[in-house]
Structures are given as C-alpha cells and as structure tokens.
C-alpha positions as CSV (number, residue, x, y, z in Angstrom):
1,X,149.2,64.7,84.6
2,X,148.3,61.4,82.9
3,X,147.0,60.1,86.2
4,X,144.4,62.9,86.6
5,X,140.8,61.7,86.8
6,X,138.9,62.5,83.6
7,X,136.1,64.2,85.5
8,X,138.6,66.8,86.9
9,X,140.3,67.7,83.5
10,X,137.7,70.4,82.5
11,X,138.2,72.3,85.7
12,X,142.0,72.0,85.7
13,X,142.1,73.3,82.1
14,X,140.4,76.5,83.4
15,X,143.1,76.9,86.1
16,X,146.1,76.1,83.9
17,X,146.4,79.6,82.3
18,X,147.3,81.1,85.7
19,X,150.6,79.2,85.8
20,X,153.7,78.2,83.8
21,X,153.7,74.6,82.8
22,X,156.2,73.4,85.5
23,X,154.4,75.3,88.3
24,X,151.0,74.1,87.2
25,X,152.2,70.5,87.4
26,X,153.3,71.0,90.9
27,X,150.2,72.9,91.9
28,X,148.1,70.0,90.6
29,X,150.0,67.5,92.7
30,X,149.5,69.7,95.8
31,X,145.8,70.1,95.0
32,X,145.0,66.4,94.9
33,X,147.4,65.7,97.9
34,X,145.4,68.3,100.0
35,X,142.2,66.3,99.3
36,X,143.8,62.9,100.2
37,X,145.8,64.0,103.2
38,X,144.6,63.6,106.8
39,X,146.0,65.8,109.5
40,X,148.0,68.9,108.9
41,X,148.2,70.2,105.3
42,X,151.8,71.3,105.4
43,X,153.6,70.9,102.1
44,X,155.9,68.3,103.6
45,X,152.9,66.2,104.8
46,X,151.2,66.6,101.3
47,X,154.4,65.2,99.7
48,X,154.4,62.3,102.1
49,X,150.9,61.4,101.0
50,X,151.6,61.2,97.2
51,X,155.3,60.1,97.6
52,X,156.5,58.9,94.1
53,X,153.6,60.7,92.3
54,X,155.4,64.0,93.0
55,X,158.3,64.4,90.5
56,X,161.2,66.8,91.1
57,X,162.9,68.0,94.3
58,X,160.6,68.6,97.3
59,X,161.8,72.2,97.7
60,X,160.2,73.0,94.3
61,X,156.8,72.4,95.8
62,X,157.5,74.7,98.7
63,X,158.4,77.4,96.2
64,X,155.0,77.2,94.5
65,X,153.5,79.4,97.2
66,X,156.5,81.4,98.4
67,X,158.5,82.2,95.2
68,X,156.7,81.4,91.9
69,X,155.1,84.2,89.9
70,X,151.3,83.6,89.6
71,X,148.1,85.3,90.9
72,X,144.9,84.2,92.6
73,X,142.8,86.4,90.4
74,X,143.0,84.2,87.2
75,X,142.2,81.2,89.5
76,X,139.1,82.9,90.8
77,X,138.0,83.9,87.4
78,X,138.5,80.5,85.9
79,X,136.7,78.8,88.8
80,X,133.8,81.2,88.8
81,X,133.4,80.9,85.0
82,X,133.4,77.1,85.3
83,X,130.8,77.1,88.0
84,X,128.5,79.5,86.1
85,X,128.7,77.6,82.8
86,X,128.1,74.2,84.3
87,X,125.7,74.9,87.2
88,X,124.1,78.3,86.7
89,X,124.1,78.7,82.9
90,X,121.2,81.2,82.9
91,X,119.1,83.5,85.1
92,X,120.1,85.4,88.2
93,X,123.1,84.0,90.2
94,X,122.7,83.7,94.0
95,X,125.9,84.6,95.8
96,X,126.8,85.1,99.4
97,X,129.7,86.4,101.5
98,X,131.0,86.4,105.0
99,X,134.3,86.4,106.9
100,X,136.0,83.7,108.9
101,X,138.9,83.7,111.3
102,X,141.7,81.3,110.6
103,X,143.9,80.7,113.6
104,X,147.6,80.9,112.8
105,X,150.3,80.8,115.5
106,X,153.8,82.3,115.2
107,X,155.4,85.7,116.0
108,X,156.5,86.5,112.5
109,X,153.3,85.5,110.6
110,X,152.3,88.1,107.9
111,X,149.0,90.0,108.5
112,X,148.2,88.2,111.8
113,X,146.0,90.1,114.3
114,X,143.6,89.4,117.2
115,X,140.0,89.0,115.8
116,X,136.6,88.3,117.3
117,X,135.6,84.7,116.7
118,X,131.9,84.9,115.7
119,X,131.5,81.1,116.0
120,X,132.7,80.8,119.6
121,X,131.2,84.2,120.8
122,X,127.7,84.6,122.3
123,X,125.6,87.5,123.3
124,X,127.2,87.5,126.8
125,X,130.7,86.4,125.9
126,X,133.2,87.5,123.2
127,X,135.9,85.1,122.1
128,X,139.1,86.2,120.4
129,X,141.6,84.4,118.2
130,X,145.0,85.3,116.9
131,X,145.3,84.7,113.1
132,X,143.9,85.9,109.8
133,X,140.4,87.1,109.0
134,X,139.4,86.1,105.4
135,X,136.6,87.8,103.6
136,X,135.0,85.2,101.3
137,X,132.7,85.5,98.3
138,X,130.9,82.3,97.2
139,X,128.5,81.2,94.5
140,X,125.4,79.3,95.8
141,X,124.7,76.1,93.8
142,X,122.0,73.6,94.2
143,X,123.3,70.1,93.1
144,X,120.7,67.5,92.2
145,X,121.9,65.2,95.0
146,X,121.5,67.7,97.9
147,X,118.6,69.2,99.8
148,X,120.3,72.5,100.5
149,X,122.4,75.0,98.6
150,X,126.2,74.6,98.5
151,X,128.4,77.7,98.9
152,X,131.5,77.4,96.6
153,X,134.1,80.1,97.3
154,X,135.5,81.9,94.3
155,X,137.1,85.1,95.7
156,X,139.0,85.7,98.9
157,X,140.6,88.8,100.5
158,X,142.7,89.1,103.7
159,X,141.4,91.7,106.2
160,X,144.1,93.6,107.9
161,X,143.4,95.2,111.3
162,X,143.4,98.9,111.8
163,X,146.6,98.7,114.0
164,X,148.4,96.6,111.3
165,X,147.5,99.1,108.6
166,X,148.6,102.1,110.7
167,X,151.9,100.3,111.4
168,X,152.5,99.6,107.7
169,X,151.1,103.0,106.6
170,X,148.3,101.5,104.5
171,X,144.7,102.7,104.1
172,X,142.4,100.7,106.4
173,X,139.6,98.7,104.7
174,X,136.7,97.2,106.6
175,X,135.3,93.8,105.7
176,X,132.4,95.5,104.0
177,X,134.8,97.6,101.8
178,X,136.8,94.5,100.9
179,X,133.5,92.7,100.0
180,X,132.5,95.6,97.8
181,X,135.8,95.3,95.9
182,X,135.2,91.5,95.4
183,X,131.7,92.2,94.1
184,X,133.0,94.9,91.7
185,X,135.5,92.4,90.3
186,X,132.8,89.7,89.9
187,X,130.4,92.0,88.0
188,X,133.3,93.3,85.9
189,X,134.2,89.7,84.9
190,X,130.6,88.7,84.0
191,X,128.8,91.9,83.0
192,X,126.1,89.9,81.2
193,X,124.9,88.2,84.5
194,X,122.7,89.4,87.3
195,X,124.0,88.6,90.8
196,X,121.9,88.5,94.1
197,X,124.3,88.9,97.0
198,X,123.2,87.8,100.5
199,X,125.4,89.0,103.4
200,X,125.2,89.0,107.2
201,X,124.7,92.2,109.2
202,X,128.3,93.3,108.8
203,X,127.6,93.7,105.0
204,X,124.3,95.4,105.3
205,X,125.9,98.8,105.2
206,X,124.7,102.0,103.6
207,X,127.7,102.3,101.3
208,X,127.4,98.7,100.1
209,X,123.6,99.2,99.5
210,X,124.5,102.4,97.5
211,X,127.0,100.4,95.5
212,X,124.4,97.8,94.7
213,X,121.8,100.4,93.8
214,X,124.3,102.2,91.4
215,X,124.9,98.8,89.7
216,X,121.3,97.5,90.0
217,X,121.4,96.1,86.5
218,X,124.1,93.6,87.7
219,X,123.7,93.4,91.5
220,X,121.1,93.2,94.2
221,X,121.9,93.2,97.9
222,X,120.0,91.3,100.7
223,X,121.1,91.7,104.3
224,X,119.9,92.4,107.8
225,X,118.3,95.8,108.5
226,X,117.9,98.2,111.4
227,X,114.6,98.6,113.3
228,X,115.4,102.3,113.8
229,X,116.7,103.0,110.3
230,X,116.2,106.5,108.9
231,X,113.8,106.3,106.0
232,X,112.5,109.1,103.9
233,X,110.5,109.8,100.7
234,X,112.5,111.2,97.8
235,X,112.9,115.0,97.6
236,X,110.2,116.9,95.7
237,X,110.9,117.7,92.1
238,X,112.3,121.3,91.7
239,X,110.4,123.4,89.2
240,X,111.8,126.6,88.0
241,X,114.7,128.5,89.7
242,X,115.2,128.3,93.4
243,X,117.8,129.8,95.7
244,X,120.1,127.7,97.8
245,X,121.0,124.0,97.6
246,X,118.3,121.5,96.4
247,X,116.9,119.2,99.0
248,X,118.5,115.8,99.5
249,X,115.5,114.1,101.1
250,X,111.8,114.5,101.5
251,X,109.4,113.8,104.3
252,X,110.6,111.4,107.0
253,X,108.9,108.0,107.2
254,X,108.2,106.0,110.4
255,X,111.0,103.7,111.5
256,X,110.5,100.0,110.7
257,X,109.9,99.1,114.3
258,X,107.1,101.8,114.5
259,X,105.5,100.4,111.3
260,X,105.6,96.9,112.8
261,X,103.8,97.9,116.0
262,X,101.0,99.6,114.0
263,X,100.6,97.0,111.2
264,X,98.8,93.7,110.8
265,X,101.1,90.7,110.2
266,X,100.9,88.3,107.3
267,X,101.6,84.6,107.6
268,X,104.1,82.8,105.3
269,X,105.8,79.4,105.0
270,X,109.4,79.9,103.8
271,X,112.6,77.9,103.3
272,X,114.7,78.3,106.5
273,X,118.3,77.9,107.7
274,X,119.7,74.5,106.9
275,X,117.1,73.5,104.2
276,X,114.0,73.1,106.3
277,X,110.6,75.0,106.3
278,X,109.3,77.5,108.8
279,X,106.0,79.2,109.5
280,X,106.5,83.0,110.1
281,X,104.7,86.3,110.3
282,X,105.9,89.2,108.3
283,X,105.5,93.0,107.9
284,X,107.0,94.7,104.8
285,X,107.3,98.2,103.5
286,X,109.6,100.4,101.3
287,X,111.4,103.7,101.7
288,X,114.6,105.5,101.0
289,X,117.4,104.8,103.4
290,X,119.3,107.9,104.3
291,X,122.8,108.5,105.7
292,X,124.3,111.9,106.0
293,X,126.8,112.6,103.2
294,X,125.9,109.5,101.2
295,X,122.3,110.3,100.1
296,X,119.3,108.1,99.7
297,X,119.1,104.4,98.7
298,X,115.7,102.9,97.9
299,X,115.1,99.7,99.9
300,X,112.4,97.2,100.7
301,X,112.5,95.9,104.2
302,X,110.7,93.0,105.9
303,X,110.1,92.2,109.6
304,X,110.2,88.4,110.4
305,X,108.6,86.8,113.5
306,X,109.2,83.0,113.9
307,X,105.9,81.4,114.9
308,X,107.7,78.5,116.6
309,X,109.5,80.9,119.0
310,X,112.9,79.4,118.5
311,X,114.4,82.3,116.5
312,X,114.5,85.9,117.5
313,X,112.7,88.6,115.5
314,X,114.7,90.0,112.7
315,X,114.6,92.7,110.0
316,X,115.9,92.2,106.5
317,X,116.2,94.5,103.4
318,X,117.0,94.4,99.7
319,X,117.9,97.0,97.1
320,X,115.4,95.4,94.7
321,X,112.0,96.9,95.4
322,X,110.3,94.3,93.2
323,X,111.4,91.4,95.6
324,X,108.6,89.8,97.6
325,X,109.0,89.2,101.4
326,X,109.2,85.5,100.8
327,X,112.1,85.8,98.3
328,X,113.9,88.2,100.5
329,X,113.8,85.9,103.5
330,X,114.7,82.8,101.5
331,X,117.6,84.6,99.9
332,X,119.0,85.6,103.2
333,X,118.5,82.2,104.9
334,X,120.2,80.6,101.9
335,X,123.4,82.3,102.8
336,X,123.8,79.9,105.8
337,X,125.5,77.5,103.5
338,X,128.7,79.5,103.7
339,X,128.9,78.8,107.4
340,X,128.6,75.1,106.6
341,X,131.4,75.6,104.0
342,X,133.7,77.2,106.6
343,X,133.0,74.3,109.0
344,X,133.7,71.6,106.4
345,X,136.9,73.4,105.2
346,X,138.2,73.1,108.8
347,X,137.1,69.5,109.3
348,X,138.0,68.0,105.9
349,X,140.5,70.3,104.1
350,X,142.6,71.4,107.1
351,X,142.1,75.2,106.8
352,X,143.9,76.0,110.0
353,X,146.7,73.4,109.7
354,X,149.0,75.3,107.3
355,X,152.3,76.8,108.6
356,X,153.5,79.4,106.1
357,X,154.4,82.8,107.5
358,X,155.8,84.9,104.6
359,X,153.6,87.4,102.8
360,X,153.2,85.4,99.5
361,X,152.6,82.1,101.3
362,X,150.0,83.5,103.6
363,X,148.1,85.3,100.8
364,X,148.1,82.1,98.7
365,X,147.8,79.0,100.8
366,X,144.6,79.6,102.7
367,X,142.6,80.9,99.6
368,X,143.8,77.9,97.6
C-alpha cells in the first residue's frame, strides 16, 4: 500500500470499508494491475504485470472474486459519494443509464444467454451475442479538461433472460425494472440530492415514469416518447356523493404526432450528441400519459426535427413539467457519453477479456 499514488488515496479510502484488510490489499493490487495490463484481464495476466508487487500466493488473488465475503453495494456507494462530493457538490445531478452486452464464451458460465447486440444491429439486421447483459447506472461529470460529459458508472445489475429465470424459478425482471431498482438505491443513499436521469427508449416506460413522478422531489426522468402516446387531461374533481367508481382520466388529448402536424415549429440551437451544436425545429406540449391499470403520469413531450437532415425526427419526454424543450433535448443527448464509456471499457480496460464462470466471479469481475 505504500506504493499507491497519493492522488488515488482518497478514493481508495472510500472503498476500503467494503473489505477486510487482507482482501482490500489484494483488491488494490488487482485494480492497478487492470489499468496497466494490456491484452486479456485474467487474474493470472494481471499478476504477471505487477510480478513482485503482488505479495502472497497467486491463488489468494483468484479467491478475491470467487470466495471472499464482500459486496458490490458498499463499493458503489463509496464511489458515488466520492464523485458527488468532488465533482457535483451542489445542485441537480445528471445521471444516465443503459445496458451493454458483454460477450462471454463457455458452456458453464453463470447467467449467460443470447442477447441482441444494439451496437452491431441496424434497422434491417439484428445481431445477437452470447454473454451477459449488464444494466449500468452512471453519473455524468464535466471535467475542466474535456468538451463533453463523462459517464462514470456507479451501479451495475446483471439482466437474466426470461428462459434463464424460468429454468431457475426466479421472477423475471426487465432491464427497465432493474434500472428502477438501481435508481431507488441511489435516491435512498442520497436523499438530499435531486437526480435527473436520462435513458434510451427501453427506459422510457410508463412504470418508470410513474416511479419518477412519485419520487419527483428526488428524481426526474428524460427519455424517448411515442408519437401515438395516449394523453389525457386529469379527471374532473368529484363534488358531493356519486355512485360508482370515480373516473381515472378526463378528456382525451390529441396524440403528439397529431399536434406536430397542426402546430408551428420553433427553432433552437442545442448541444448535440458528442459535444457539438445543432440547429433544430421543435414542437412541445404537456399532458397526462395513461396506461390501463397504472393510471396517469404528467409529462412534457417535445418533437425534434434536425434541420441538417442527418438525424431522424424524434420525440422526447420528461416527468418535470417545468423543463424547457432545450433542457429536455440537451439532457437526453448528454446520455450519449455512456455509449462512449462502454466503447472505452472494451478498448482500454478489457471488459470482454475476463474468463470467470462461477456465480460470484461473474457478478463481481465485470462490474469491478
């Protein structure tokens, strides 16, 4: 531990409480070795990189992931707290989430399934990969030396396929449901902070919007919307006694695509994907999004037309009615940084080069 760079000590102190002292020493060695190693990030290859700097028997480093008693939750809490204190000490916190497929070969690998690869798929072709799908929640940070936001992952959950859950008699959870659990954990850890979550279309679900609305003092959702969404006004207030059930919704509003055809568009210049600027035309309105059995959720939606013609028309929405169209669009385009994070994790940190196959190893190595 004496050879640790001084700049890294504050962060490592945040992570130390999750381990016993011997396990934390070995975890720290593996952490720095993973940064320095090129090629596959197997434990054996990591130990070859650091050589004499790794005290103890090599098998004790393999057991850090497969046998030792520790949890990823304290690591996520310590990392999130460190990022918030040092880089987002006040004001709303921009966060984003997405899922990524990590290819992992082997017949006995825990939790492995066949998943759609969003990176390799197109509108006319769908690519599939065997491995793990990870649902990732990241904090967006703007460092003074960068032009764009950086997405720093703090919480990760493994998505298990419907077939795998049926085979193991577990309740199936969609990526959106897993993300809702991660968001619930984050706002429970930091109840004094307000989070603005940006997710792709898979996370723009009515249940997740309802969750954000119920916790609107702590959470706002921004995601893609549907051109034919069911929008209504709230039900009229009931005065006096009435027979039968009270109404769940009021008058139906025109669908967003209908409003766009009838409305005049406004022009804006907004921050775009990758940190650039883009001239766009927008139409925006508000309503209550309805889904049978789940009630109404107040939302503000915005239609976006790229004036350059290089990007398709899109609809976004938020559960914060006070948000302007410009902020809604820039919040959503800011989430693109998590795609860059996934690409850099594969290129520089060897995300798909680990070889563990047991349950504990799978659930620990890739998130770490």
